C-alpha positions in Angstrom: 12.4 159.7 69.0 16.0 160.9 69.4 15.1 163.0 72.5 13.4 159.9 74.1 16.5 157.8 73.5 18.7 160.6 75.0 16.5 160.9 78.1 16.5 157.1 78.5 20.3 157.0 78.2 20.7 159.9 80.7 18.4 158.2 83.1 20.5 155.0 82.9 23.7 157.0 83.4 22.3 158.6 86.5 21.4 155.1 87.7 25.1 154.2 87.6 26.1 157.2 89.6 23.3 156.9 92.1 23.0 153.1 92.2 23.3 152.7 96.0 20.7 155.3 96.7 18.3 154.0 94.1 18.7 150.4 95.2 18.0 151.4 98.8 14.9 153.3 97.8 13.4 150.8 95.3 14.6 147.5 96.7 13.4 144.5 94.7 11.6 146.7 92.3 14.8 147.8 90.5 16.7 144.6 89.7 18.9 146.5 87.1 19.6 149.7 89.1 23.2 148.7 89.9 23.8 147.4 86.4 21.4 149.1 84.0 23.1 147.6 80.9 21.6 144.3 82.0 18.1 145.7 81.4 16.8 143.7 78.4 14.2 146.3 77.6 16.9 148.7 76.4 18.3 148.6 72.9 21.7 146.9 72.3 23.4 150.3 71.6 22.1 151.8 74.8 23.2 148.8 76.8 26.7 148.9 75.2 27.1 152.6 75.9 26.1 152.1 79.6 28.5 149.2 80.1 31.4 151.1 78.5 30.8 154.1 80.8 31.1 151.7 83.8 34.4 150.1 82.6 37.9 150.9 83.4 40.5 151.3 80.7 42.0 147.9 81.6 38.6 146.3 81.3 38.1 147.8 77.8 41.5 146.6 76.8 40.5 143.0 77.7 37.7 143.1 75.2 39.9 144.0 72.3 42.6 141.5 72.8 42.1 137.9 71.6 44.2 134.8 72.4 44.7 131.6 70.5 42.7 128.8 72.3 45.5 126.4 71.9 49.2 126.0 73.0 51.6 127.2 70.3 54.9 125.3 70.7 56.7 127.3 68.0 56.4 130.4 70.1 56.4 128.7 73.5 53.0 130.1 74.5 50.1 128.5 76.4 46.5 129.0 75.9 44.5 130.9 78.6 43.3 128.6 81.3 39.7 129.5 80.7 39.8 128.8 77.0 38.7 125.4 75.5 41.5 123.1 74.4 42.4 123.2 70.7 40.0 126.1 70.0 40.4 129.0 67.7 40.3 131.9 70.2 39.4 133.4 73.6 38.7 136.9 74.8 38.3 137.8 78.5 35.0 139.3 79.6 34.4 141.6 82.5 32.9 139.5 85.3 32.5 142.5 87.5 29.9 143.9 85.1 28.3 140.6 84.1 30.0 140.5 80.7 31.0 136.9 79.8 34.1 135.6 78.1 34.1 135.1 74.3 34.9 131.5 73.3 35.6 131.3 69.5 35.6 128.3 67.2 36.2 127.9 63.5 34.4 127.9 61.1 31.7 127.8 58.4 31.4 124.1 57.8 31.0 123.0 61.4 32.7 123.2 64.8 36.4 122.8 63.9 39.3 122.0 66.1 42.9 123.0 66.1 45.2 120.0 65.5 46.1 117.8 68.5 45.0 114.8 70.5 41.7 116.3 71.9 39.8 117.3 68.9 36.1 117.6 69.5 34.0 115.4 67.2 31.4 117.4 65.3 29.1 117.3 62.3 30.6 118.5 59.1 28.5 120.3 56.5 29.4 119.8 52.9 31.6 122.5 51.4 30.4 126.0 51.0 30.4 125.6 47.3 28.1 122.6 47.7 25.7 124.7 49.8 25.9 127.5 47.3 25.1 125.0 44.5 21.8 124.3 46.2 20.7 127.8 45.3 18.3 127.4 48.3 18.6 129.9 51.2 16.5 127.7 53.4 19.1 124.9 53.1 21.8 127.4 53.9 19.9 128.6 56.9 19.3 125.1 58.2 23.0 124.2 57.9 23.9 127.4 59.8 21.4 126.7 62.5 22.8 123.2 62.9 26.4 124.1 63.3 25.5 127.1 65.5 23.7 124.7 67.8 26.6 122.4 68.0 28.9 125.4 68.7 26.7 126.5 71.5 26.5 122.9 72.9 30.3 122.8 73.0 30.4 126.1 75.0 31.3 128.5 72.2 29.5 131.8 71.6 31.4 133.0 68.5 31.6 131.0 65.3 34.2 132.2 62.8 31.9 131.5 59.8 30.5 133.6 57.0 33.1 133.2 54.3 32.0 135.1 51.2 35.2 135.8 49.1 34.2 135.6 45.5 35.7 132.9 43.3 37.8 135.1 41.1 40.6 132.6 41.2 39.5 128.9 40.6 42.9 127.7 41.9 42.3 129.3 45.3 42.8 126.7 48.0 39.9 128.1 50.1 37.2 128.3 47.4 35.6 125.3 49.1 34.8 127.4 52.1 33.1 130.1 50.1 29.9 130.5 47.9 31.0 131.0 44.3 31.5 133.8 41.8 28.3 135.8 41.8 27.7 138.6 44.4 24.0 138.0 44.6 24.1 134.2 45.0 27.1 134.3 47.4 25.7 137.1 49.5 22.2 135.6 49.8 23.5 132.1 50.7 26.1 133.2 53.2 23.8 135.7 54.7 21.2 132.9 55.3 23.9 130.7 56.9 24.9 133.6 59.2 21.3 134.2 60.2 20.9 130.5 61.0 24.1 130.4 63.2 23.0 133.5 65.1 19.5 132.0 65.8 21.3 130.0 68.5 22.5 133.2 70.3 26.0 132.6 68.9 27.8 135.4 67.1 28.9 134.7 63.5 31.5 136.6 61.7 31.5 137.7 58.0 34.9 137.2 56.3 37.4 137.9 54.9 37.2 141.7 54.5 38.1 142.1 51.7 39.3 140.7 48.3 41.3 137.8 49.9 40.6 135.8 46.7 43.8 133.7 46.6 45.9 132.0 49.2 49.3 132.2 47.5 51.2 134.9 49.4 48.0 136.0 51.1 50.0 137.9 53.8 52.1 139.9 51.3 49.8 140.1 48.4 48.6 143.6 47.3 45.4 143.6 45.4 44.9 146.4 42.9 41.4 147.3 42.0 39.3 150.5 41.6 36.6 151.4 44.0 33.7 151.0 41.5 34.8 147.5 40.5 35.2 146.4 44.1 31.8 147.8 45.1 30.1 145.9 42.3 31.8 142.6 42.9 33.5 141.4 46.1 32.2 144.2 48.3 28.7 143.8 47.0 28.7 140.1 47.9 29.8 141.1 51.5 27.3 143.9 51.6 24.4 141.6 50.7 25.6 139.0 53.2 25.8 141.7 55.9 22.3 142.9 55.1 20.8 139.4 55.0 22.6 137.9 58.1 23.4 140.9 60.3 26.7 139.3 61.6 27.9 140.4 65.0 31.5 140.7 63.8 33.5 141.1 60.6 37.0 139.6 60.1 39.5 141.7 58.2 41.8 139.9 55.8 45.5 139.3 55.4 46.1 140.9 52.1 46.8 144.5 51.2 44.2 146.4 49.1 45.7 149.2 46.9 48.8 149.2 49.1 47.2 149.1 52.6 46.7 146.1 54.8 43.1 145.0 55.1 43.3 145.3 58.9 44.5 148.9 58.8 42.5 150.1 55.9 40.5 153.2 56.7 38.8 152.8 53.4 37.6 149.3 54.1 36.9 149.5 57.8 35.9 153.1 58.6 34.5 154.3 55.2 32.9 151.3 53.6 31.9 149.0 56.5 31.1 151.4 59.4 30.1 154.6 57.7 28.6 153.5 54.4 27.1 150.2 55.5 26.4 151.4 59.1 27.9 148.3 60.6 27.3 148.3 64.4 29.4 145.3 65.5 33.1 144.8 65.8 36.0 144.2 63.4 38.3 141.4 64.5 41.6 140.6 62.7 42.3 137.4 61.0 44.8 135.3 63.0 48.2 137.0 62.2 46.8 139.8 60.1 47.7 142.8 62.4 50.8 144.8 61.7 50.5 147.9 63.9 48.9 149.5 66.9 48.1 153.1 66.2 47.4 152.9 62.4 45.2 149.7 62.8 43.2 151.1 65.8 42.6 154.4 64.2 41.7 152.8 60.8 38.9 150.8 62.4 40.3 147.5 63.7 38.5 146.8 67.0 40.1 143.6 68.2 43.4 141.8 67.7 42.8 138.0 67.3 44.7 134.9 68.0 47.8 136.1 69.7 50.6 134.9 69.4 50.1 134.7 65.6 51.0 138.3 65.1 54.6 139.5 65.6 53.7 141.6 68.6 50.8 142.1 71.0 49.8 145.3 69.3 46.5 145.7 71.2 48.1 144.8 74.5 50.4 147.2 76.4 51.2 149.2 73.2 47.5 150.1 72.8 47.2 151.2 76.4 50.2 153.4 76.0 48.8 154.8 72.8 45.5 155.7 74.5 47.1 157.2 77.5 49.2 159.4 75.2 46.3 160.4 73.0 47.7 158.7 69.9 44.6 156.6 69.9 41.8 158.9 71.1 39.9 157.8 74.2 36.7 158.0 72.2 38.1 155.5 69.7 39.1 153.1 72.6 35.5 153.4 73.9 34.2 152.7 70.4 36.2 149.6 70.1 34.8 148.2 73.4 31.3 149.4 72.6 31.2 147.6 69.3 32.2 144.3 70.9 29.5 144.8 73.6 26.9 145.9 71.0 27.2 142.5 69.3 27.2 140.6 72.5 24.0 142.3 73.7 22.3 142.3 70.3 22.8 138.5 69.7 22.0 137.3 73.2 25.5 136.4 74.3 25.2 138.4 77.6 21.6 137.5 78.4 22.0 133.8 77.6 25.5 132.7 78.7 26.8 129.5 77.1 27.6 126.4 79.2 29.2 123.3 77.6 26.7 120.5 77.2 28.0 118.3 74.4 25.7 115.4 75.6 22.7 117.3 74.3 23.9 117.2 70.7 21.7 115.1 68.5 24.3 113.9 66.0 21.9 111.7 64.1 19.5 114.6 63.4 22.5 116.8 62.5 23.8 114.2 60.1 20.5 114.3 58.3 20.9 118.1 57.9 24.3 117.6 56.4 23.0 114.8 54.2 20.2 116.9 52.7 22.6 119.8 52.1 24.9 117.5 50.2 22.2 116.0 48.1 20.7 119.4 47.3 24.0 120.7 46.1 25.5 117.9 44.1 25.6 118.9 40.4 24.9 116.4 37.6 27.2 117.8 34.9 26.7 115.2 32.2 24.3 112.3 31.8 24.6 110.8 28.3 22.0 108.2 27.3 20.5 108.4 30.8 23.4 106.5 32.4 22.1 107.7 35.7 20.3 106.8 37.9 21.9 103.4 38.3 19.7 100.4 37.7 19.3 98.1 40.8 19.3 95.1 38.5 23.0 95.6 37.7 25.0 92.4 38.3 28.6 93.6 38.1 29.6 97.0 39.3 33.2 98.4 39.6 33.9 101.1 42.1 37.3 102.6 41.5 39.6 105.2 43.2 39.1 108.1 45.6 39.4 105.9 48.7 35.7 105.2 48.1 36.1 102.1 50.2 36.9 104.2 53.3 35.2 107.6 53.1 34.8 111.0 51.5 37.3 113.9 51.2 37.3 117.1 53.2 39.1 120.4 52.7 42.1 121.4 54.8 42.9 124.3 57.1 41.1 126.1 59.9 37.6 125.0 58.7 38.4 121.3 59.1 35.9 119.5 61.2 37.0 116.3 63.0 34.5 113.5 62.8 33.4 110.9 65.3 35.4 107.8 64.5 38.5 109.7 63.3 40.2 110.0 60.0 39.1 107.2 57.7 42.4 107.4 55.7 45.1 108.6 58.0 48.7 109.3 57.0 48.2 111.1 53.7 50.6 114.0 53.3 50.4 116.7 54.5 49.7 115.4 58.0 50.3 118.8 59.5 49.0 122.2 58.7 47.0 122.8 56.5 46.4 119.1 56.9 45.8 116.5 57.9 44.2 115.3 54.7 40.9 114.1 56.1 38.4 111.5 54.9 35.1 111.3 56.7 34.1 107.7 57.6 31.1 107.6 55.2 32.3 105.2 52.5 30.5 105.4 49.1 31.4 101.8 48.4 29.5 100.5 51.3 26.5 102.7 50.5 26.5 101.5 46.9 26.9 97.8 47.8 24.0 98.1 50.2 21.7 99.1 47.4 22.8 96.2 45.2 22.5 93.1 47.5 22.3 90.7 44.5 25.2 92.2 42.6 29.0 91.7 42.7 30.4 95.1 43.7 34.2 95.1 43.3 36.6 97.8 44.4 40.0 98.9 42.9 42.0 101.7 44.4 43.0 103.2 41.1 46.7 103.3 41.7 47.3 100.8 38.8 45.5 102.1 35.7 45.9 98.8 33.9 44.4 96.8 36.7 41.5 99.3 37.0 40.8 99.1 33.3 40.8 95.3 33.5 38.1 95.5 36.2 36.2 98.0 34.2 36.0 95.7 31.2 34.6 92.9 33.3 31.8 95.1 34.8 28.4 96.3 33.6 29.1 99.8 34.9 31.9 101.7 36.5 31.6 104.4 39.2 35.0 106.1 39.4 35.8 108.5 42.2 38.3 111.3 41.5 39.5 113.7 44.2 41.3 117.0 44.5 42.4 118.0 48.0 42.7 121.8 48.6 43.3 123.7 51.8 44.0 127.0 53.5 47.3 128.8 53.0 47.9 127.1 49.6 46.6 127.2 46.0 46.6 124.4 43.5 49.1 124.9 40.7 46.5 124.2 38.0 43.0 122.9 37.5 43.9 119.4 36.5 43.1 116.5 38.8 46.3 115.6 40.7 48.0 112.2 40.8 47.5 111.1 37.2 43.8 110.7 37.7 43.0 112.2 34.3 45.0 109.3 32.8 43.2 106.8 35.1 39.8 108.0 34.0 40.8 107.9 30.3 42.0 104.3 30.6 38.9 103.1 32.5 36.6 104.9 30.1 38.4 103.3 27.1 37.8 99.9 28.7 34.2 100.6 29.6 32.3 103.6 28.2 29.6 103.2 30.9 31.8 105.0 33.3 30.3 107.4 35.8 32.8 109.9 37.3 32.1 111.2 40.8 34.2 114.3 41.6 35.1 115.3 45.1 36.9 118.6 44.5 37.4 122.0 46.1 36.3 123.8 43.0 36.3 123.7 39.2 38.6 121.2 37.5 39.4 120.5 33.9 38.2 117.3 32.2 40.1 116.2 29.1 38.3 112.8 29.3 34.8 114.3 29.4 33.7 113.0 25.9 34.7 109.5 26.8 32.6 109.0 30.0 28.8 108.6 30.3 28.1 110.7 33.3 29.8 113.2 35.7 28.5 114.1 39.1 30.2 117.0 41.0 29.9 116.0 44.7 32.3 118.7 46.0 33.4 117.9 49.6 30.1 116.2 50.7 30.5 116.3 54.5 29.8 113.9 57.3 27.2 111.9 55.4 28.9 112.1 52.1 29.0 108.5 51.1 25.3 108.0 51.7 24.5 111.3 50.0 26.4 110.3 46.8 24.7 106.8 46.7 21.3 108.4 47.1 21.8 110.5 44.0 23.5 107.8 42.0 20.5 105.5 42.4 17.8 108.1 42.0 16.5 108.1 45.5 17.2 111.8 45.3 16.8 113.7 42.0 19.9 115.9 41.6 19.0 119.6 41.7 22.3 121.4 42.2 23.4 124.1 39.8 27.0 125.4 39.5 27.8 128.5 41.6 31.0 128.8 39.5 32.1 128.6 35.9 34.2 125.5 35.0 36.7 126.7 32.4 38.1 124.5 29.6 41.6 125.5 30.7 43.6 128.1 32.6 44.1 130.0 29.4 40.5 131.2 29.7 41.1 132.9 33.0 41.8 136.6 33.4 45.2 135.6 34.9 46.3 132.3 33.2 49.4 132.3 35.4 48.6 132.4 39.1 50.3 135.5 40.7 52.8 134.8 43.5 52.9 131.0 42.9 55.0 129.4 44.2 55.2 132.1 46.9 58.5 133.4 48.3 58.2 134.1 52.0 57.8 137.8 53.0 58.1 138.9 49.4 55.4 141.5 48.5 53.8 141.3 45.1 50.9 142.9 43.2 47.9 141.3 41.6 46.0 143.5 39.2 42.3 142.7 39.0 42.0 143.9 35.5 38.7 142.1 35.0 37.2 144.5 37.5 33.7 143.5 38.4 33.5 141.0 35.5 34.0 137.9 37.6 33.3 134.4 36.5 30.5 134.1 33.9 30.6 137.8 33.4 34.3 137.5 32.2 33.3 134.6 29.9 30.4 136.6 28.4 32.6 139.7 28.0 35.3 137.8 26.1 33.0 135.5 24.2 34.5 132.4 25.8 32.8 129.0 25.8 33.3 127.3 29.2 33.4 123.6 29.9 30.3 124.1 32.0 28.6 127.5 32.5 27.6 129.1 35.8 24.2 127.9 36.8 24.4 124.6 34.9 22.9 121.5 36.4 21.0 118.5 35.0 18.2 116.5 36.5 16.6 113.0 36.0 13.5 114.8 34.7 12.9 117.7 32.3 11.7 121.2 33.0 10.3 124.0 30.8 10.5 127.7 31.8 7.8 130.0 30.4 5.4 132.8 30.9 8.0 135.4 31.7 6.5 138.7 32.6 8.5 141.7 33.8 7.2 144.9 35.1 7.2 147.4 38.0 5.6 147.4 41.4 6.3 150.3 43.9 9.1 151.5 41.7 11.0 148.1 41.8 11.6 145.8 38.8 10.0 142.4 39.3 9.6 139.3 37.1 7.2 136.4 37.3 7.5 133.0 35.5 6.3 129.4 35.3 8.3 126.3 35.9 6.8 123.1 34.5 8.0 119.6 35.0 7.6 118.0 31.6 9.3 114.7 32.6 8.2 111.6 34.5 9.9 112.2 37.9 9.5 114.8 40.7 12.3 117.2 40.8 13.6 120.6 41.6 14.7 123.3 39.2 16.6 126.5 39.7 15.0 129.3 37.7 17.6 132.0 37.1 16.8 135.6 36.0 19.4 137.6 34.3 19.3 141.1 32.9 21.3 142.6 30.0 21.1 146.3 28.9 20.2 146.8 25.3 22.4 150.0 24.8 23.8 150.9 28.2 27.2 149.5 29.1 27.9 147.4 32.2 31.1 145.6 33.2 29.8 142.6 31.3 26.8 141.7 29.0 24.5 140.4 31.7 24.1 139.9 35.5 22.2 137.5 37.6 19.4 139.5 39.3 17.3 136.8 41.0 16.7 133.0 41.4 14.2 130.6 42.8 14.5 126.9 43.5 11.1 125.2 43.0 9.9 121.7 43.7 7.7 120.4 40.9 5.8 117.1 40.5 5.6 115.4 37.1 3.2 117.2 34.8 2.7 120.1 37.2 3.6 123.7 36.9 4.6 126.2 39.6 4.4 130.0 39.3 7.0 132.1 41.0 8.5 135.5 41.0 11.5 137.5 42.0 12.1 141.1 43.1 15.2 142.8 41.7 17.6 144.7 44.0 18.2 148.0 42.1 21.9 147.8 42.7 22.0 144.8 40.3 20.7 147.1 37.5 23.0 150.0 38.3 26.6 151.1 38.0 28.3 152.4 41.2 29.4 156.0 41.1 32.4 156.4 43.5 32.3 160.2 43.5 28.8 160.4 45.0 28.6 156.9 46.5 25.4 156.2 44.7 24.1 153.5 42.4 22.9 154.9 39.1 20.5 153.1 36.7 20.8 154.4 33.2 17.6 155.2 31.2 16.9 152.7 28.5 15.7 149.2 27.4 16.8 146.1 29.2 16.3 142.5 28.3 15.1 140.3 31.2 16.1 136.6 30.7 14.7 133.5 32.3 17.2 130.6 32.1 18.5 127.4 33.7 22.1 128.6 33.4 24.2 131.5 32.2 24.4 129.9 28.8 21.0 128.3 28.5 20.1 127.9 24.8 16.4 127.6 25.7 16.2 130.8 27.7 13.2 133.1 27.2 13.3 136.8 27.5 11.3 140.0 27.5 12.1 143.7 27.3 11.5 146.4 29.9 12.3 150.1 29.9 14.0 151.6 32.9 13.9 155.2 33.7 17.0 156.9 35.0 17.2 156.4 38.8 19.7 157.0 41.6 20.0 155.0 44.8 22.1 155.5 47.9 25.1 153.4 48.8 22.8 150.8 50.3 20.5 150.6 47.3 17.7 152.7 48.9 15.8 155.1 46.5 16.6 158.8 46.7 13.6 161.1 46.8 11.9 161.7 43.5 13.5 158.9 41.5 11.8 157.0 38.8 11.6 153.2 38.4 10.8 150.8 35.6 7.9 150.3 33.4 7.0 147.3 31.1 6.9 147.9 27.4 3.7 147.5 25.4 1.5 148.0 28.4 2.4 144.7 30.0 0.9 144.6 33.5 2.8 142.7 36.2 0.5 140.1 37.7 -0.2 139.8 41.4 1.7 136.9 43.0 1.2 135.5 46.5 
């Protein structure tokens, strides 16, 4: 096979040298003779190699230098003429060789715009945490496919999506962009979104590489963590997302890792990403994350992004000088260009050039995709005495707070999608970066009132707690909206709701215990008022159709099925770092954050320390009831599998998320148990659904840094079927695992054992 590839490549190289002769001899029968890299029958790697050999040094340098796609007044710079206004980035192609430009847009929640008067209207998905809370890879894929299609229709061929930084720090202002605290869930969900985006022949990134888990001091923060802990937590999440989604590009992060910037870390870029994980695409920098030319290039950075965010054009003339002088080897320069081209060929960017056609966007259909995502991910946290769903016979309903009369909240920063119709609540500070604070014009008040045509639905803005309490006393039920705005480049000081909303909720609940709280937050929040309210619905940032999505769940048109992708602590005192490092941040002041919890992130930390959270990872209620049973664990082809039954024992159709955890009986992990699989199943009343999961062996192993292998310890392991990480009704069984070793990517090494079920239990065949 290797010889055939080499002969094919040699033939193509000869075609470059002899193109005029071959063209004359073969005429119309050799359409790719002059440009053999345009032959779609060749593999992406071959095509990239051929194109690189035909390029001049200056043409290669174009591919590795990215511009901001917007004017930057603070630095007196103008965007390239060929870029799209208020876009994230632009890279010149090589027209002589048929290589198109790269037009880049943010981000993972939709086609975002830089601030300014010509923002392009687009469909906003709900927050990444909401999508993760669906626990449904098909929903994640559909959302990715939708925003990828809109990106392509606007003329973009790179979408800066794929955020999978673990939720180590609940106060992180960008948690809303990501997918929670567990590496399996986050990796699977983000990987599915990437795959959906790239189904449109649009390249998606995977970001931020790596351990950029807080925003305070993100450009001067030095994360301290050992290799094994990183490989079993944040890096494992990124690795799974890379495997599931096959992103064309990876974006390196602002922070340092063990003293070295992410974008000049040989460990991260060359050793982990390119060597261990065999990543074929290119590494781009985050905007403003480059600090050198020679160290960054030699450490594996392939492209500087978003100039002029950096302090110098490191990959401009300085890189050319470094190559000509041999400080950056010519082979490395070729590799940088080759990697960009590999992704462009592999994902159809060259063969299917983009052309702006915004008139082809079906915004109505796309709104329905966002609506379904929002409703699948909303989490019913509490529902005392069946306060929800709301009864349509209600006569007096109070809707209080959260600008519910205008719209629903979005997160701030580079991921902000501008809606058709503009900001429903303009003028809230900050109005500039990372703002503006944006409300999408999908008002919950209107959606609620439409479902209660015979009722009096009254609104109070919640700024006067006494007036809100008076309205509550006069109403049959209260729906109170509470908000927490978060954004890029900032963290929240604590997990309390801002603006005295805790006091407002307490006052309203005291006036009327039939108070339903709807939370629009960027992540976990504390709830000192929880015992006093009847129901709590976590609606996250619900996207373009958020108001309608919330009302659909409140009235039972949609049975809530979201489960938490993150632990909600009682207070900051339960966190590994009760005080947020580097907050408030002093500009250009380096500081260290020690990840002493290692790989024990989120629920693993709570289990390890015996802490009782406010709401556990995986928690989520429904308007019906489910029973989990018939757990069988065993081995097939050397891999641990588990099957189980989910039965709907209630009166309404609904969806349950069956979660499988494993805990070693004697062996020691970083924490008592790990999530090893999950399934979201749709079950009718009285019906039962059988399902099964296959366990990635890395989730049963400890990483050995010396050998770069995953090692499973011999012994007994408890397999647990549960509806959350703290499910009192969980069922379990025991399996025995033989000692086994797997390579860095979880592939079995020759001669390794597997798992066997105790007491002769045979794993049943599942379709």
